Each structure stands twice: as structure tokens, then as C-alpha cells.
C-alpha positions as MATLAB code, in Angstrom:
seq = 'MAYIGQTPSSTVLSTFSETFSGDGSTLQFTLARSVGRASDLEVFIGNTQQMPTAAYSASGTALLFVSAPGAGSNNITVIYRAGAIQTVNVNTASFLSGSVGAPTVNATTATNTGIYWPSSTDLGLAANGSLRLRLNSSAASSSTTTGAAVVSGGLGVSGNAYIGGNTNITSGTAANSISTGALVVSGGVGVSGAVYVGDDLSVAGDFTVNGTFTTTASDSLSITDPFVFLASTNAGDSLDQGFVGKYVDGGSTTRYHGLFRDITDSKYKLFTNLTNQPTTVVDTANASFALANLDINDLLSNQVSTDFIAYSTATAGIKSTANILPNANATFNLGSSALRWNYVYGVATSAQYADLAENYLADAEYEPGTVMVFGGKREITASDSDMDTRVAGVVSTNPAHLMNGDLLGPCVTALALTGRVPTKVYGPVRKGDLMVCTSDGHARSELEPPVGSVIGKALQNFDGDVGVIEVVVGRV';
ca = [
     -82.677   41.608 -111.205;
     -80.061   39.752 -109.133;
     -79.794   40.083 -105.308;
     -77.391   39.060 -102.545;
     -79.349   36.487 -100.561;
     -83.102   36.071 -101.071;
     -85.418   38.418 -103.087;
     -86.504   41.471 -101.037;
     -90.116   41.145  -99.913;
     -91.116   44.677 -101.006;
     -89.443   46.961 -103.605;
     -90.382   50.105 -105.486;
     -88.409   51.225 -108.540;
     -89.929   54.089 -110.686;
     -89.106   57.157 -112.878;
     -90.393   60.590 -111.938;
     -90.796   64.201 -113.206;
     -91.839   67.486 -111.691;
     -92.277   71.196 -112.686;
     -91.351   74.526 -111.179;
     -92.481   78.108 -111.992;
     -89.750   80.621 -112.739;
     -89.918   84.286 -111.682;
     -86.934   85.721 -113.556;
     -84.772   86.019 -110.405;
     -84.758   82.680 -108.511;
     -81.691   80.518 -109.217;
     -82.198   77.535 -106.812;
     -85.123   75.149 -106.564;
     -85.723   72.193 -104.204;
     -86.069   68.742 -105.778;
     -88.482   66.121 -104.538;
     -85.791   63.433 -104.744;
     -82.144   63.406 -103.962;
     -79.693   63.045 -106.856;
     -75.963   62.663 -107.053;
     -75.094   64.955 -109.951;
     -76.543   67.212 -112.703;
     -76.569   64.494 -115.396;
     -79.060   62.469 -113.279;
     -81.688   65.033 -114.485;
     -83.104   66.276 -117.759;
     -84.115   69.933 -117.328;
     -86.306   71.951 -119.782;
     -87.158   75.640 -119.693;
     -90.190   75.865 -121.885;
     -89.352   73.499 -124.743;
     -85.600   74.124 -124.600;
     -83.492   71.402 -122.902;
     -80.705   72.736 -120.704;
     -77.112   71.492 -120.780;
     -76.089   69.788 -117.486;
     -73.284   71.557 -115.596;
     -73.154   74.398 -118.176;
     -76.701   75.630 -117.484;
     -77.348   74.069 -114.076;
     -75.893   71.887 -111.316;
     -77.627   69.396 -108.986;
     -76.632   67.739 -105.720;
     -78.911   66.134 -103.182;
     -82.248   67.965 -103.397;
     -80.767   71.273 -104.651;
     -81.177   72.340 -108.298;
     -79.117   75.462 -109.052;
     -79.305   77.399 -112.366;
     -76.457   79.507 -113.712;
     -78.983   82.134 -114.936;
     -82.441   82.637 -113.436;
     -85.203   81.112 -115.632;
     -87.767   83.543 -116.990;
     -91.150   84.043 -115.352;
     -93.876   81.574 -116.220;
     -96.258   79.050 -114.716;
     -94.721   75.549 -114.613;
     -92.308   76.612 -117.329;
     -89.451   74.501 -115.752;
     -89.694   70.704 -116.228;
     -87.360   68.258 -114.409;
     -87.210   64.603 -115.489;
     -85.279   62.097 -113.294;
     -83.166   59.820 -115.474;
     -82.300   57.249 -112.613;
     -84.965   55.342 -110.680;
     -84.714   54.846 -106.862;
     -85.212   51.815 -104.660;
     -87.465   53.165 -102.012;
     -88.322   50.205  -99.761;
     -86.439   46.978  -98.913;
     -87.869   44.886  -96.062;
     -85.607   42.033  -94.834;
     -86.262   39.693  -91.873;
     -84.809   36.419  -90.598;
     -87.568   34.430  -92.329;
     -86.283   35.708  -95.680;
     -83.085   33.595  -95.487;
     -83.078   29.819  -95.805;
     -80.207   27.333  -95.684;
     -77.930   27.343  -98.709;
     -76.397   24.368 -100.443;
     -74.064   22.042  -98.561;
     -70.446   23.194  -98.673;
     -71.255   26.709  -99.892;
     -71.218   29.878  -97.738;
     -74.751   30.883  -96.855;
     -76.867   33.340  -94.917;
     -79.088   31.196  -92.708;
     -82.077   31.874  -90.567;
     -81.876   29.725  -87.452;
     -79.343   26.944  -88.130;
     -75.602   26.780  -88.670;
     -75.270   23.746  -90.922;
     -72.612   25.182  -93.207;
     -70.352   28.230  -93.419;
     -71.886   31.676  -93.200;
     -73.924   34.146  -91.181;
     -77.046   33.137  -89.289;
     -79.419   34.431  -86.661;
     -79.744   32.067  -83.659;
     -82.509   34.327  -82.354;
     -84.111   37.663  -83.090;
     -81.494   39.417  -80.917;
     -78.307   37.438  -81.705;
     -75.981   37.167  -84.689;
     -73.786   34.143  -85.342;
     -70.884   33.193  -87.610;
     -70.516   29.514  -88.536;
     -67.615   27.676  -90.197;
     -68.065   24.236  -91.732;
     -71.207   23.619  -89.717;
     -69.783   24.724  -86.321;
     -70.621   27.897  -84.457;
     -67.468   29.961  -83.984;
     -68.638   33.486  -83.087;
     -71.881   34.623  -81.529;
     -72.747   38.279  -80.941;
     -75.307   38.635  -78.156;
     -77.559   41.500  -77.182;
     -76.449   41.102  -73.539;
     -72.998   42.608  -72.935;
     -72.422   41.140  -69.437;
     -70.120   38.097  -69.210;
     -70.135   35.677  -66.285;
     -68.899   32.497  -67.985;
     -67.363   31.202  -71.202;
     -70.815   31.181  -72.884;
     -72.012   34.675  -72.009;
     -71.072   38.195  -73.054;
     -71.328   40.523  -76.024;
     -69.089   38.196  -78.078;
     -68.736   34.450  -77.449;
     -65.995   32.579  -79.321;
     -66.162   28.783  -79.562;
     -62.577   27.592  -79.993;
     -59.217   29.305  -79.956;
     -58.613   32.994  -80.562;
     -55.551   34.246  -82.429;
     -54.705   37.946  -82.281;
     -51.664   39.219  -84.193;
     -51.979   42.803  -82.956;
     -52.699   44.512  -79.670;
     -55.740   43.525  -77.620;
     -57.273   45.977  -75.159;
     -59.740   44.658  -72.607;
     -61.564   47.227  -70.516;
     -63.188   44.724  -68.180;
     -61.996   41.708  -66.243;
     -60.319   38.697  -67.853;
     -61.089   35.270  -66.368;
     -59.262   32.123  -67.475;
     -61.193   29.026  -66.361;
     -58.783   26.393  -67.689;
     -57.364   24.119  -65.007;
     -54.240   23.177  -66.963;
     -51.315   22.790  -64.568;
     -48.039   24.627  -65.181;
     -44.682   22.930  -64.648;
     -42.545   25.012  -66.996;
     -42.569   28.350  -68.830;
     -44.373   26.723  -71.788;
     -47.227   25.007  -69.947;
     -50.289   26.132  -68.036;
     -53.634   27.818  -68.626;
     -51.852   31.056  -69.626;
     -48.560   30.979  -71.546;
     -46.899   34.288  -72.453;
     -43.820   34.242  -74.685;
     -42.859   37.859  -74.021;
     -42.845   40.070  -70.980;
     -45.884   40.892  -68.882;
     -46.453   44.403  -67.544;
     -48.948   44.758  -64.702;
     -49.676   48.166  -63.176;
     -51.899   46.837  -60.394;
     -51.634   44.178  -57.728;
     -51.087   40.509  -58.599;
     -52.479   37.754  -56.378;
     -51.352   34.153  -56.873;
     -53.424   31.505  -55.099;
     -50.972   28.638  -55.651;
     -47.219   28.187  -56.055;
     -45.176   30.836  -57.878;
     -42.112   29.609  -59.761;
     -39.721   32.118  -61.335;
     -37.140   30.685  -63.746;
     -35.256   33.967  -64.117;
     -34.384   36.812  -61.765;
     -37.095   38.129  -59.452;
     -36.915   41.902  -58.983;
     -39.204   43.918  -56.699;
     -38.936   47.697  -57.039;
     -41.403   48.610  -54.288;
     -40.338   50.375  -51.115;
     -41.580   47.645  -48.786;
     -42.331   44.025  -49.707;
     -44.639   41.860  -47.600;
     -44.591   38.072  -47.915;
     -47.672   36.679  -46.153;
     -46.551   33.049  -46.115;
     -45.831   30.515  -43.395;
     -42.324   29.864  -44.676;
     -39.923   30.994  -47.392;
     -37.650   28.508  -49.172;
     -34.822   29.861  -51.345;
     -32.548   27.628  -53.437;
     -29.916   30.304  -54.054;
     -27.029   30.159  -51.534;
     -27.076   33.911  -50.890;
     -29.743   36.539  -50.230;
     -28.432   40.006  -51.088;
     -29.819   42.923  -49.094;
     -29.656   46.664  -49.851;
     -28.206   46.099  -53.347;
     -28.626   49.813  -54.123;
     -26.751   50.920  -50.992;
     -24.033   52.910  -52.750;
     -22.422   54.079  -49.510;
     -23.074   52.833  -45.981;
     -26.344   54.517  -45.087;
     -28.659   51.541  -44.547;
     -28.837   49.058  -41.698;
     -29.127   45.563  -43.146;
     -30.659   42.479  -41.565;
     -33.847   40.610  -40.710;
     -36.755   41.947  -38.653;
     -39.788   40.224  -37.150;
     -42.896   41.531  -35.391;
     -44.724   40.376  -32.272;
     -47.341   41.710  -29.842;
     -46.478   41.635  -26.151;
     -48.862   40.918  -23.275;
     -49.889   44.572  -23.135;
     -51.053   44.616  -26.794;
     -48.038   46.676  -27.876;
     -46.543   45.866  -31.274;
     -42.813   45.310  -30.996;
     -39.999   44.335  -33.364;
     -37.002   42.043  -33.047;
     -34.274   40.814  -35.367;
     -30.624   40.690  -36.394;
     -28.926   43.525  -38.260;
     -25.628   45.220  -39.065;
     -25.482   48.647  -37.432;
     -24.010   51.328  -39.705;
     -22.896   53.385  -36.682;
     -20.264   50.853  -35.580;
     -20.392   48.057  -38.230;
     -21.361   45.502  -35.555;
     -24.017   42.831  -35.859;
     -26.697   43.071  -33.181;
     -29.473   40.760  -32.070;
     -32.263   42.937  -30.690;
     -35.793   42.813  -29.304;
     -38.525   44.905  -27.643;
     -38.324   47.809  -30.167;
     -41.609   49.719  -30.629;
     -40.526   51.668  -33.738;
     -40.745   49.673  -36.972;
     -37.323   49.762  -38.686;
     -37.311   51.250  -42.181;
     -33.826   52.183  -43.407;
     -32.189   52.009  -39.970;
     -32.929   50.427  -36.591;
     -33.590   53.044  -33.916;
     -31.039   51.920  -31.322;
     -31.464   55.200  -29.426;
     -35.108   54.439  -28.695;
     -35.751   53.643  -25.040;
     -37.500   50.399  -25.988;
     -34.493   49.017  -27.898;
     -32.822   46.107  -26.102;
     -30.264   43.484  -27.016;
     -31.721   39.988  -27.107;
     -30.421   36.831  -25.445;
     -28.835   34.152  -27.620;
     -28.988   30.461  -26.760;
     -26.429   28.441  -28.718;
     -24.757   25.065  -28.664;
     -21.220   25.561  -29.985;
     -19.649   28.992  -30.429;
     -16.773   29.147  -32.909;
     -14.893   32.404  -33.302;
     -11.576   33.573  -34.740;
     -11.315   36.020  -31.875;
     -13.437   36.519  -28.798;
     -12.899   39.979  -27.348;
     -14.736   42.588  -25.331;
     -16.237   43.744  -28.640;
     -18.313   40.568  -28.617;
     -20.607   42.250  -26.097;
     -21.849   45.450  -27.685;
     -23.404   46.976  -24.574;
     -22.333   46.598  -20.949;
     -25.201   46.373  -18.486;
     -25.673   44.679  -15.138;
     -26.961   41.539  -16.831;
     -25.061   41.633  -20.152;
     -22.795   38.757  -21.084;
     -22.584   35.358  -22.685;
     -24.764   32.737  -21.014;
     -24.268   29.142  -22.051;
     -26.048   25.951  -21.055;
     -23.297   23.830  -22.603;
     -19.504   23.743  -22.811;
     -17.623   26.536  -24.577;
     -14.957   24.749  -26.580;
     -12.283   25.763  -29.103;
     -12.317   24.061  -32.472;
      -8.692   22.940  -32.132;
      -6.801   21.518  -29.153;
      -4.216   23.669  -27.342;
      -4.281   26.303  -30.117;
      -6.257   29.375  -28.980;
      -6.032   31.658  -25.964;
      -8.729   33.063  -23.722;
      -7.874   36.757  -23.706;
      -4.446   38.160  -24.600;
      -1.624   40.209  -23.119;
      -3.367   43.338  -24.409;
      -6.990   42.370  -23.694;
      -7.422   40.576  -20.383;
     -10.424   39.337  -18.486;
     -10.974   40.929  -15.104;
     -12.164   38.363  -12.543;
     -12.669   34.712  -13.416;
     -15.127   32.863  -11.189;
     -15.353   29.101  -11.156;
     -15.441   25.936   -9.127;
     -12.287   24.313  -10.431;
      -9.655   24.583  -13.135;
      -7.586   21.964  -14.899;
      -4.288   22.423  -16.756;
      -1.965   20.293  -18.831;
       1.162   21.587  -17.110;
       2.103   21.074  -13.478;
       3.730   24.019  -11.722;
       2.673   27.337  -10.217;
       5.088   30.074  -11.298;
       5.642   33.796  -10.800;
       7.574   36.292  -12.906;
      10.764   37.806  -11.501;
      13.549   39.939  -12.973;
      16.743   37.952  -13.412;
      20.241   39.244  -14.074;
      20.514   37.128  -17.229;
      18.554   34.759  -19.431;
      18.412   31.283  -17.871;
      17.365   27.928  -19.239;
      14.335   26.088  -17.859;
      15.325   23.810  -14.966;
      17.969   26.235  -13.586;
      17.944   26.491   -9.770;
      17.598   30.164   -8.753;
      18.303   32.080   -5.541;
      17.303   35.574   -4.446;
      20.158   37.981   -5.237;
      22.261   39.210   -8.110;
      21.942   42.594   -9.838;
      18.127   42.360   -9.962;
      15.772   40.000   -8.104;
      17.047   36.490   -8.773;
      20.175   34.814  -10.077;
      21.463   31.256  -10.606;
      22.645   29.428   -7.482;
      26.440   29.360   -7.119;
      26.937   27.864   -3.621;
      25.988   24.647   -1.854;
      22.859   24.465    0.329;
      22.172   28.228    0.001;
      19.220   29.283    2.205;
      18.404   32.064   -0.285;
      17.044   29.461   -2.653;
      14.009   30.821   -4.556;
      12.868   28.061   -6.962;
      13.454   26.585  -10.410;
      13.022   28.262  -13.813;
       9.692   26.883  -15.129;
       9.494   24.967  -18.390;
       5.739   25.300  -18.912;
       3.884   26.863  -15.995;
       0.292   25.729  -15.432;
      -0.436   29.092  -13.837;
       1.745   32.180  -14.162;
       1.435   35.073  -11.722;
       2.714   38.626  -12.103;
       2.113   38.353  -15.839;
       2.356   42.130  -16.455;
       5.938   42.374  -15.124;
       8.067   44.429  -17.500;
      11.814   44.727  -17.716;
      14.884   42.847  -18.891;
      15.132   39.104  -18.384;
      11.633   38.453  -17.039;
      11.811   34.871  -15.771;
       8.976   32.545  -14.791;
      10.099   30.937  -11.521;
       8.328   27.748  -10.394;
       7.362   28.069   -6.723;
       5.488   24.812   -6.330;
       4.612   21.741   -8.359;
       6.560   19.190  -10.391;
       9.279   20.891  -12.421;
      12.083   19.558  -14.669;
      15.268   20.459  -12.696;
      18.998   20.322  -13.457;
      20.698   17.945  -10.978;
      23.958   16.239  -10.061;
      23.643   12.504   -9.333;
      23.154   10.150   -7.837;
      19.600   10.868   -6.702;
      16.974    8.567   -5.212;
      13.255    9.178   -5.541;
      12.022   11.127   -2.494;
      15.455   12.626   -1.646;
      15.518   16.174   -0.293;
      17.036   18.431   -2.944;
      19.224   21.470   -2.185;
      20.935   23.944   -4.488;
      24.586   23.719   -5.411;
      26.833   25.520   -7.898;
      26.054   26.359  -11.526;
      22.263   26.491  -10.966;
      21.987   22.767  -10.214;
      20.517   20.761   -7.374;
      21.707   17.665   -5.483;
      20.332   15.319   -2.808;
      21.076   15.921    0.878;
      20.224   13.763    3.906;
      20.461   16.573    6.508;
      19.912   19.926    4.831;
      19.893   23.230    6.826;
      16.527   24.844    7.411;
      15.482   26.998    4.437;
      17.800   25.342    1.937;
      15.472   22.651    0.575;
      14.116   23.135   -2.955;
      11.804   20.116   -2.891;
      11.783   16.345   -3.239;
      13.039   14.224   -6.144;
      10.367   12.451   -8.149;
      12.791   10.199  -10.099;
      15.900    8.075   -9.538;
      19.045    9.321  -11.270;
      22.412    7.499  -11.301;
      24.251    9.727  -13.750;
      26.602   12.596  -13.082;
      24.621   15.539  -14.578;
      21.074   15.501  -15.900;
      17.482   16.734  -15.640;
      14.810   15.052  -13.503;
      11.429   16.084  -12.171;
      11.472   17.599   -8.704;
       8.374   18.447   -6.683;
       9.279   22.032   -5.797;
       8.011   23.412   -2.485;
       7.780   20.054   -0.717;
       9.962   19.978    2.450;
];
């Protein structure tokens, strides 16, 4: 007889018969051996053989007659047609190495392709003389050579793989792209638990975090993208947006500071000292909330107004340790006609222009350089007589300082009271001459002017008939 592998060390194969005694009523009898079907038996009642299936059925150890056999002692004979293998004893010593190049079942070596037993408790699979799979009695795995199943070489899985325990990858292959490294995944990766990365993390695509609060425990954060978008799901305007940091003060109290846009007034605020950790908004109503100081070098702004200071306190304001400069020369104003500064304190001021002027109401519009006297329908009018002691000054071209700036009414005129001012004159004039008013809003030189009629002193020589020269107004 042929066998798979070596010949079994112990076998028993034999036929068998047995008898039963009928009682005229019993239909079922118990066989000594198990059978698969009625035709596995030859059954006789007395000397008459019974037809399988028609007269009886058999399955397992049950023999069932259609009609109860008559009474008699051992009048029922059962002969088993099929023999049974009763004992097969196989051990590792029963299998020796097969021929080279042919699959074998081996005992203790893996010289070819086949199954072998490295020990009495392990099972191995070899391919072409190399161990590829080893099934161990110990299920615990602490390295690449331990565990219930140890695979030597690569492992390809075309379907799903479920791992109930931990997965450790010991390869030290560096990753410098999405197709290199100890672990390369072509599709997506879904992780329901926490992920800890002990080295650099490079993301070639978008990086989306859906958690409610993200903590980055790193010394620094470098981002190549030119913009960082905050509150991307803020459909309306219900979230303060900005950056917040934490510190512990000298009294061991945790406090928060940062820069944010306040949804209550749409202003950006630099704050400190807050004891409540901001979540969706910064608690500006909390007693610990305070605006922080800002030290800067240059401050460039399209408009500096009172809105620049969000809160007015005794110490609020802009403090600078350097110059505050515009980014273009002679282009921007400090304050405006609608928004003025209150008091300006300083040591000295410097201006491009030369005269000190004050606004008055004139009876008409006059050109710069016109000599004015007190009178007319309003406050001042052009001089129309020689050496008039009502002389007031000269219409300023560009005043260095203008007083009475809020004066309202028709024909508001900036009148130079002192300083060097372009002035309409009749010649000739010598530098240093005393200048008095004359007709048509002009001035002329005079050697002996009456008291109160002098406008100032000429600063230029003039030999023409009519012209404009600089006169130092207010100098007598």
C-alpha cells in the first residue's frame, strides 16, 4: 500500500463480524464499529441476506431495520465489508530528507523545499533550502526572530491584514521622499489613536488636524508656506483669531499673552497677564486682562489715529526708544483737521517754512505776500494808504506754524505776524530798510517811519519798480 511520506510505524487493517439476538419488536441495534452507509454491511436474519436500504439502514454505529427481526438467539449476523485503519503512529523520526530538488517532509533539517520540524515544539516551512516560515510554540514576540510565526524574508499580503498586538519596524532605512523609508504606504493611513514621531515629519500634501486643540511641543516651528490660515471654519465672525503663549509669573500663577483680532471691535490687540486660557475668544472683560507694551524700531502706518490706542489709561500710549519717521518726505500729516492731538510736549521743533501766522477773516481772498491792515468789513483788509499805523502783517505763503486753525467763516486768511515772508513791494529797496505799507497791499522802504507803521525789515535788495522780496516781518 502507498503512503504520503514514510510508512506508518504501526497499522491495523482487518474485517469483522458480529451477531445480535432479535426479540420480534426491536428495530435498532448498536454496531461495534462505525460505518458510513448500509452497503458497508452484509446483514443476515437466519440464513436470509437482507437488502441494504430496503430492509435496513446504517449510519455511524446505528443499525436500523425496517421491520423488527423475529425472536431468536444470535439469529442476526452482521458482516463488515470495509476494513478500518485503527492505529497510525507518526513522529519526527519517521521522516528523513528527500531527494535534492524535490519537495520533502524533513525531520530536523531544511535542505530542500518542504515541511520540517526544527524541534519537537516547532514547525518550519523551507523553500529551496532556506527557512522561510517558522511556527513556534511561544506566542510572545520581542524581536524579529521570536513570536508565534517568524518569517525570514519579505511578506506580501494582497488582502487585509489585522494585527491585534503591537507592530514594531526595526529597519533603520532613512526616508527622504514618499517612496523611501522603513515603512512605505501607497494609499492612505487611518489611525484612531495617538501618533508619536521621534524624528522629523515631512508632509508633501496638505496637513489637516480635526481636533479641538492642537499642541506642538517643539522648540520652534518652521513653515514654508507664505500664509497661515486661522479659523478656516469661521462662517461668520464668532471667533477671535491670533496667537497665544503661556508663562508662569513670580507667584506661580499661569498666565497667557498674545496677539489677536477682537471680534467685538475688529481691532488687533497685543495683550498679557490673562489668567483665563483663551479658547474661542479672549476674555477681555477679565480683571487680569491687560494690553502689553510694544517695543519697535520703525512704525509705518497709512493712518495713525486715536484708534491706534485701544484703551486709554494713565500710562497708555506709544513709547519709542527711536525716531518716529514717515516713509516719505513731506507727504503725511500728524493728526488732521477732524482728529487733532491735544497737548504736544517737546524740547524743540523744526520746520521747513519760516513764518509764524494766525488765521483772520478777510473781506476778500488775497494773494500771498499782500500787506494787510486791520479794518474792512471783517477783521483785515489790504492796505490802501501810505504808512498806515493799522498795519497787521503779510498774507503768509507757507506758514511754519499756524494759530487759530479752527477759525471758520468766509475768506479765512493766514496772516504772517513774524518771520521771513515773501512780500509785494515797490522799489527801490535796500537790504535792511524799514518797510511800511502803501497802496494796493504793497510795501515800500522808509527812512523815518511813524511809530506803529513798520511791517519789518527788507532781507533783499530790489531795484525794480514792482516785485516780491523776502521781508522779516515783526522786526522794527
